[in-house]
C-alpha positions in Angstrom: 0.0 0.0 0.0 1.2 3.5 -0.7 0.3 6.9 0.9 0.3 10.0 -1.3 0.7 13.3 0.5 -0.5 16.3 -1.4 0.5 19.6 0.3 -1.5 22.6 -0.8 -0.3 26.1 0.1 -3.3 28.2 0.8 -4.0 31.9 1.5 -3.6 32.8 5.1 -6.6 31.6 7.1 -8.1 29.7 4.2 -7.3 26.2 5.2 -10.7 25.5 6.7 -12.4 26.7 3.5 -10.2 24.5 1.3 -10.7 21.5 3.6 -14.5 22.2 3.3 -14.2 21.8 -0.5 -13.1 18.3 0.0 -15.8 17.7 2.7 -18.5 18.9 0.3 -17.2 17.1 -2.8 -19.0 14.0 -3.9 -16.1 12.9 -6.0 -15.7 9.5 -7.4 -12.3 8.8 -5.8 -14.1 6.7 -3.1 -15.2 4.1 -5.7 -12.0 4.3 -7.9 -10.2 0.9 -8.2 -7.4 0.7 -5.7 -8.5 3.6 -3.5 -8.2 2.8 0.2 -8.8 6.0 2.2 -8.4 9.8 2.4 -7.6 12.3 5.1 -7.7 16.1 4.8 -5.5 18.0 7.3 -5.3 21.7 7.9 -2.3 23.3 9.5 -2.7 25.2 12.7 -1.6 28.5 11.1 -4.2 28.0 8.3 -1.7 28.3 5.5 -1.6 24.7 4.3 -3.9 21.8 3.6 -2.5 18.3 3.3 -4.5 15.6 1.6 -3.4 12.1 2.3 -4.7 9.3 0.1 -3.9 5.7 0.5 -3.9 3.3 -2.5 -3.3 -0.4 -3.0 -0.6 0.4 -5.6 1.1 3.4 -7.0 -0.4 2.4 -10.4 -3.9 2.8 -9.0 -3.1 6.4 -8.0 -1.6 7.1 -11.4 -4.7 5.7 -13.1 -6.8 8.0 -11.0 -4.7 11.0 -12.0 -5.1 10.1 -15.7 -8.9 9.4 -15.4 -11.8 11.6 -16.5 -13.1 11.3 -13.0 -10.0 13.0 -11.7 -10.4 15.8 -14.2 -14.1 16.3 -13.1 -13.1 16.3 -9.4 -10.4 18.9 -9.9 -12.1 21.5 -12.2 -13.8 23.4 -9.4 -13.0 27.0 -8.7 -10.6 27.5 -5.8 -11.3 31.3 -5.9 -7.7 32.2 -5.3 -7.5 30.2 -2.1 -4.5 28.1 -3.3 -1.4 30.3 -3.5 1.1 28.0 -5.2 1.9 24.7 -6.7 1.0 21.6 -4.7 3.8 19.3 -3.5 3.2 15.6 -3.9 5.2 12.9 -2.0 4.8 9.1 -2.1 5.4 6.8 0.8 5.2 3.0 1.2 3.0 2.1 4.1 5.2 -0.1 6.3 2.8 -0.2 9.3 -0.7 0.8 10.0 -2.0 0.5 13.6 -5.3 1.6 15.1 -6.5 2.2 18.6 -6.8 -0.6 21.0 
């Protein structure tokens, strides 16, 4: 399994609004082959949103990015909330542990 970290620089104080866009989206990533989970984090200073998605394989993520569903999910208007280019990092999930 891989984890993809997508770091979005946002206008000061706008992290909650950007996170809300993900909350309100009814995107098709949840049903895309190989998708496992998604978390949306906002920084304490409100200047960054990090979207963490988990995928069975890197190829699954790459297929998502090339898909028409991805294009539809990302054509929304961010209204100047994102201030720069996102930074994407890939990680192998070596351990996942829950409460208990």
